[in-house]
MARDRENVO-974976 format. One line per 10 residues: number of its first residue (from 1); for each residue x, y, z of N, C-alpha, C. Coordinates in steps of 0.05 Angstrom, whole numbers, m for minus. Layout:
! residues N
NUM) X,Y,Z,X,Y,Z,X,Y,Z; ...
//
This chain:
! residues 97
1) 1077,m2634,6232,1096,m2627,6223,1116,m2635,6239; 1141,m2641,6217,1160,m2651,6247,1169,m2625,6252; 1174,m2605,6259,1191,m2592,6272,1165,m2597,6292; 1142,m2586,6295,1109,m2596,6324,1121,m2617,6335; 1123,m2642,6318,1127,m2665,6341,1150,m2673,6346; 1172,m2667,6343,1188,m2647,6359,1192,m2640,6376; 1184,m2620,6376,1180,m2601,6401,1153,m2602,6420; 1140,m2622,6413,1109,m2632,6427,1120,m2643,6456; 1147,m2647,6464,1149,m2658,6501,1171,m2641,6510; 1183,m2610,6492,1195,m2608,6509,1185,m2576,6520
11) 1193,m2583,6545,1189,m2561,6564,1199,m2531,6556; 1213,m2523,6547,1225,m2501,6540,1209,m2494,6497; 1195,m2508,6495,1186,m2496,6469,1183,m2472,6463; 1160,m2459,6480,1144,m2434,6484,1165,m2419,6482; 1206,m2411,6496,1221,m2405,6490,1230,m2398,6464; 1244,m2414,6455,1251,m2431,6430,1225,m2415,6408; 1202,m2409,6408,1176,m2399,6389,1186,m2376,6395; 1195,m2356,6421,1194,m2326,6417,1218,m2327,6412; 1239,m2339,6412,1263,m2325,6405,1257,m2327,6377; 1250,m2345,6359,1247,m2348,6327,1233,m2323,6321
21) 1206,m2328,6351,1193,m2292,6332,1204,m2263,6334; 1226,m2269,6355,1248,m2246,6364,1269,m2241,6327; 1270,m2262,6325,1292,m2257,6308,1283,m2254,6281; 1252,m2262,6266,1248,m2253,6254,1239,m2224,6248; 1227,m2214,6270,1223,m2180,6269,1256,m2158,6283; 1265,m2171,6275,1292,m2153,6269,1308,m2136,6249; 1306,m2115,6249,1305,m2102,6237,1332,m2099,6224; 1343,m2106,6197,1374,m2112,6193,1372,m2094,6161; 1398,m2109,6154,1410,m2097,6123,1386,m2108,6106; 1391,m2106,6085,1378,m2129,6057,1409,m2137,6059
31) 1395,m2160,6055,1444,m2187,6037,1429,m2201,6019; 1413,m2188,6000,1393,m2203,5975,1427,m2190,5964; 1430,m2170,5960,1448,m2153,5943,1477,m2162,5942; 1469,m2181,5971,1504,m2193,5972,1502,m2221,5959; 1470,m2226,5964,1483,m2266,5958,1465,m2257,5938; 1462,m2250,5909,1467,m2239,5883,1498,m2231,5872; 1510,m2223,5887,1539,m2216,5884,1561,m2242,5884; 1546,m2248,5901,1571,m2273,5905,1569,m2309,5913; 1546,m2303,5891,1536,m2335,5889,1525,m2337,5860; 1503,m2307,5850,1489,m2311,5821,1508,m2301,5804
41) 1524,m2281,5816,1532,m2264,5794,1555,m2280,5782; 1577,m2298,5787,1605,m2306,5790,1598,m2330,5762; 1568,m2348,5776,1560,m2358,5751,1543,m2356,5724; 1539,m2332,5727,1519,m2313,5691,1550,m2303,5673; 1575,m2292,5689,1595,m2286,5682,1602,m2319,5676; 1619,m2339,5699,1624,m2359,5686,1613,m2377,5647; 1579,m2373,5659,1571,m2384,5626,1568,m2363,5607; 1571,m2345,5623,1565,m2328,5590,1592,m2314,5566; 1607,m2327,5597,1643,m2326,5592,1652,m2350,5568; 1633,m2380,5582,1653,m2393,5569,1628,m2394,5535
51) 1601,m2392,5540,1592,m2386,5513,1611,m2366,5490; 1628,m2339,5495,1622,m2331,5485,1664,m2345,5457; 1678,m2356,5490,1694,m2363,5478,1699,m2390,5456; 1680,m2407,5473,1662,m2420,5439,1660,m2422,5424; 1653,m2382,5416,1647,m2386,5385,1675,m2372,5383; 1689,m2349,5400,1706,m2347,5386,1733,m2362,5389; 1739,m2385,5400,1756,m2411,5389,1735,m2421,5366; 1718,m2429,5358,1697,m2439,5333,1722,m2452,5313; 1735,m2437,5307,1753,m2420,5282,1778,m2420,5283; 1792,m2425,5309,1822,m2433,5290,1830,m2456,5324
61) 1813,m2458,5336,1816,m2492,5353,1796,m2500,5337; 1810,m2519,5317,1800,m2553,5296,1784,m2569,5322; 1799,m2587,5331,1793,m2612,5356,1769,m2588,5382; 1741,m2606,5379,1725,m2612,5389,1731,m2606,5425; 1749,m2618,5435,1757,m2624,5461,1780,m2613,5466; 1785,m2605,5450,1809,m2584,5457,1807,m2549,5455; 1795,m2555,5431,1764,m2521,5445,1751,m2515,5466; 1738,m2532,5477,1730,m2552,5505,1744,m2535,5519; 1758,m2558,5528,1786,m2543,5545,1802,m2518,5537; 1794,m2503,5532,1808,m2476,5525,1784,m2468,5540
71) 1766,m2458,5524,1743,m2457,5540,1745,m2442,5561; 1739,m2475,5579,1722,m2472,5602,1752,m2449,5610; 1772,m2474,5604,1792,m2457,5622,1811,m2419,5624; 1796,m2414,5600,1796,m2383,5598,1764,m2367,5616; 1752,m2389,5619,1727,m2378,5643,1721,m2372,5663; 1743,m2393,5652,1753,m2395,5696,1770,m2373,5710; 1788,m2367,5673,1812,m2338,5678,1791,m2312,5687; 1774,m2315,5660,1758,m2299,5672,1734,m2298,5691; 1735,m2306,5705,1706,m2315,5734,1723,m2313,5752; 1762,m2313,5754,1766,m2328,5781,1766,m2286,5772
81) 1792,m2268,5749,1781,m2246,5758,1764,m2223,5756; 1744,m2241,5745,1722,m2224,5762,1717,m2227,5787; 1722,m2244,5798,1706,m2244,5833,1733,m2232,5852; 1751,m2219,5835,1783,m2216,5848,1769,m2186,5844; 1764,m2170,5830,1756,m2142,5826,1735,m2137,5844; 1711,m2162,5846,1685,m2163,5856,1698,m2147,5894; 1722,m2161,5901,1739,m2161,5927,1744,m2140,5935; 1743,m2132,5913,1775,m2102,5914,1747,m2075,5916; 1732,m2084,5904,1708,m2062,5899,1697,m2060,5925; 1693,m2087,5939,1684,m2093,5955,1685,m2088,5986
91) 1723,m2079,5988,1725,m2072,6008,1735,m2045,6004; 1740,m2039,5982,1737,m1991,5989,1718,m1991,5987; 1686,m2008,5991,1666,m1983,5999,1667,m2000,6039; 1675,m2016,6029,1672,m2023,6074,1693,m1998,6081; 1716,m1986,6061,1729,m1960,6081,1726,m1951,6067; 1707,m1937,6055,1697,m1919,6059,1674,m1910,6072; 1664,m1933,6089,1640,m1921,6102,1649,m1924,6126
//
């Protein structure tokens, strides 16, 4: 492994290993939900809203390029509003603790 070769000549390699072992055993709150809300959920909201707007604008906007542009713009707006709502909710939750 590259890391083993890198640490091979170091006189402090045991200290590094001990520090990483201690960090691995630290008890703390899970960040999985925060990561999902911060990264995955906005992507899902964007993709779903883009699909919905494509269907909504399918009959009203004839030009495919214009329909796609309007749908992408609308999906960005919906995603941005969603992110703002999530931030407000997160601040309210952190204030109540």
